[in-house]
N, C-alpha and C positions, 0 to 999 in steps of 0.2 A: 321575499317575507312568508312566506309560506312552503319554502324548500325544504324539504326532508323531514318536513312538521306535520302532526294528523288535527285532521278536518270535520267535523261534527256540523249536518245539518239537522236539522227537525224541519218534518214535514219538506222532508227533500226528495220524495216523487211527487211534487206540485211541478208548477209551473218556474219555477225560480229555479226547483233544484235542475229543472234538467237544463238548461240554459249555464247556471253556477258550476255544474261540476267537470262538465266538458272544455268549457274555459277555463277551468281554473289548473286544472291538469295539464290543460297544452300552456299555460303562461308560465306555470309554476311546474314544479317534480317535485306535491306533495307525500309525504310516506303515505298515506291514505286519506282517505275522503271516507267517512261514514254516514249511513243516509238511512235516518233514526226516521222511519215511519210506520202507522201502526195497518198498512191496506195491505198484506201480503201479496192481493194481485199487484197492484201497480208496483212495489220491487221487486213481484220474476217480470214485471215486462218493461224495467229498468236496466233491468242488470243484463237480459239482451243486450241493449247497449253498447257496455262495455264488461261485455262479454272477452278474459281473458288478460285482463287489464289487472292484475297482483293488487293495488292499490284504491280497487273501489271495494266497498264492505256494506254490506244493509243485516239493518241490526232490528226487530218487529220490538214495537215500545210504542207510547204514548208516554208526551208530555203529564201529563193529569199521575202517572205512578214515578214518582218521585227514586223507590227504591228501582226502577229497572234505566231510568237517568244516570242514576248511580252507578251499576253496572259499566250502562253503554259510555259514560264519559272518562274511563280509565284507561290512561295515556292522552288524551286527547289534550291539543294544544289550542286552537282556537272552536269556535262553536257561529255558526251562523242559527238565528232560531227564528225560522218559516212558518211550524204549525199555527193554521189559525182556525178556526170557525169563522167563516169573512161572505156567505152568502147572505144579504142583510136583508130580506125576509124569511128565513129559515131560523137567523139569532133573532129575531120579532115573535116568533113561535114557538121558539124554544133557547127558550132564556136559561134555563139555569144549568143549561150543555155546554152555551156562550160563554156561560162563563166560569164552568172549568175547566175549557181548554183555555179561553184568553188571559185569563186573570191570575187563575186555580198554576194553574202552565209555565207559566210566568214568573213564578213564586220558584215552582220546579226547578226549571231551568236557573237558577238566581244561584239560590243553594246548591243545589247540583254543582255549576260553573265555579265558583266558591272554593265549597271543600275541598273541589277534584286541582285545585291550583291553576284553573283553566288561564290561559295568561289574558286571551279577549275573544266579546261575546257583543256579537250586533243583531243587533233582532228589526225584523221586520214590519214597519209599521204602514199607513194607511193617510190618505187627505180624510177620511170619516174622522182618524182624532182627530184633528182640528174641529171645534165649537163641536161636536157629538152633536145628533138627529137623532138618532137609532144607537142601538146593543151595543150592533158593533161599532160601532165609531166611540162608545165609553167605555167601554170593555179595552178596547185597543189604544184609550188615552189613559185605562188605568196602568197595561200595561206599560207603558211610556213612562210613567212617571216610577215602576217599578223601578227599572230599568235602571232610569238615572239615580236611581235612592240606590239602587244597587254597590255603585261604587265606595259611599261611605258607610254602606253595610259591610263591605269585605275588608275593611280593615287593613288588615296586615299580612293578609293573604295577598294584594295587589293585582287578581283577578280587577278585570274594565269594561266598562259595559256604554256602549253606542246604541244610539237608532237610529234606522234611515228611514224618509218617511217620501211615500211619489203614488203617484196615482193611476189611473187606468191602465193596466198592461196592456198590450196590442197585441192583439189574436189571442190573448190568455183562453184555458177551456175554462168556454162561461159568459168569458168577455162580451161585448156590443156587436166588434167585429163578427167574431168567428159566428154569432148571433144571425145577423142580418145575414150574411152571407149562405147559410143553410133555410133562406127561407124567400131570398128573393127571387126565386122564382113564382113565389105565390104570387107576386102584383102588387101586394100592399105590405108593408113596412110598418109595426107599430114602435110610436113615435109618447113618449109619456108624456112628455111637455115641449111646447117647439121651440120654448127660448133657452133647455137644455147644451147646459158643456161640459167637456170634458177634457183635464189633461192626457196626451198620449205620450207613452213613454217605450220606449222597450226594452223584451228579458234583455238585450246583454247591454243597453246602459241602466236597469238596476244592479245589475251583478257590477261591472266597474263602478258603481256609486259602492253598494261593498266598500268592494276592493280597497278605495277610498277610506274608509273610515276608516276600517283598520290600520290602514298604513299611517291614518292621523291625528286618531283620537288617542287624548287624555285621561278620557273617559267622563261622560254624561251628556256629548253631546244627541244633535238630533240634526240628521243633517236629510237635506231637501233640496234635489237635483232642480234645476230649472230647465223645463221642460215644452214643450208647446201645448199649447190650446184646440179643440174643435171643434165647433155647433156639431149636436149629433145631429139635426138636420143635413147636416155637409156631408155628414160623415155616412149619413144614409145616403144621398144623394151619388156618391163616389162608388158606393156599395153594389145597388141599383136606379141607375138614373132615369130607368122606364117604372119603374115603380110606383106607387099609391102611396103618398103619409098619413097613414091614420091618428091620430091622437088620441089615445088612451088613456092618460092620467097618469103623475107620479104611483109609484107603487109603496104602500107601508117603509115607512123607514129610507123616505130614496129623497138624495141634495136637487135641488136646484143646478145645482156650479158648484164643483171640489173647491175645494180651501184647502189649502197644506202651513200656512202659515193663518194665527188669529192677532189684532190687532192688539190682544193683550201679551201676549208673546212678541212685539219690534221692540220691545226694549230692551228683551236679550236675544234681537238675532244680529246674524254681520252676514252682509254679502259675497261673495267670490265672481271667479270668473264665471263659473259650471254653478255653484248653487249655495244657498244659504243655511247657513249652520243657526239654529237654538240653542244656548245654551242654559247651562241648569240656571234657575233662581236663588239655589241654597247654596250656603258655603261664602258666598261672591265670586263663586266659576262662573258668572257673566263677566265678570273683570280681570280674570287670571289672563295674561298674557301669552302662555301658552297655547291657551286654547283659544284665543282671540288669531296669534299669528296672525296675516296681513290682510283681515278681515275689516269690511268700512261696514260701519255700523247704517241701518236701515233708516227711514224718516219716523218720526212718528206717527201711529195708526197704521204704518206697513200694514198691510192685508197682502198676501199671493195666493191667489184664487184661481179659477179655471173662466172666468169673462172677467176679470181685471188684468187678466195677464198681457204682455207688452210681446210677446211669442203667439205666433197665429200659425198651426200648417195650413200647408195649401195645396189644392185637391190633386196638383200632381206628384208632390211628395208623399201622400198616401198612395196615391193608384201605385209611384214606384215598390214603396214598401210592402205593396198588400202581391207586385209581381217577383217580388224578392223571395217574399216569405211563404207564398201561396202553401207548398207542402205538409209546415210547419201551423199553419192559422189554425186557433181551437185545437190541437193535438194533445197539446200539454199543458 
């Protein structure tokens, strides 16, 4: 699919980009992969990893800047939109900035993709966009709606847009696993709430979900990967079995449990062996055979959340994952 094609990744110096780029270069043979981001130091560091590979290019820019996006997208076939303001407390205290990046930036990406005749764009979403309780989730819900509607907005241009949604990415910078590992020797780990649960997905699985979206999409689908859950108290116990756990209370805008599909979306949701697909309610696309394919409708009132999940990660599975990924945890 990507052989001989040009791919641009917004926010490509983040955790997702660090996994997507090498995996895509290995599996496919794209003509070029363009990293579009605003932090020159992160680009400088990332460029060292791909030194000598002429397929990897770097382009300084911000999704808030439509003119810069237009320049970057010249000749691009596919776009992965990973750029976002995503740290929940920071978004709560800087709401205007969060809106500029996550909503205005999404509009800029959609316009630029359509005007440049990009074949397909997959936008990364988050569990927090389902029944949002914080600003980050609300902006990503708005972004998801924009990308779904972008398929009718593109008209005869033929650009297709879809969304992938997943929860806590294991080992990514700023996430709970590297945080607990960094303070495990202090003897006490802070737990926001003893009941808290989280979805657990590896970066590799996140990349594979994006690949699947590009291969499968007709336009407007939201793909949700089936992944295991884990209680935060169990996660802390595995990482630091001898440490005390101190309940410190939920942070502003934080959820007790992650949710990726709400009951309101159940009527438009279909189940597959390894994922779910939320189809658009507009234009009757949720009844479109080419979008449904071999999907099975979920039950009325279905909710996919980290506390009602049927799949749970065991202590041994987490221990094995940490052992295999020790050098990468928290670094990207």
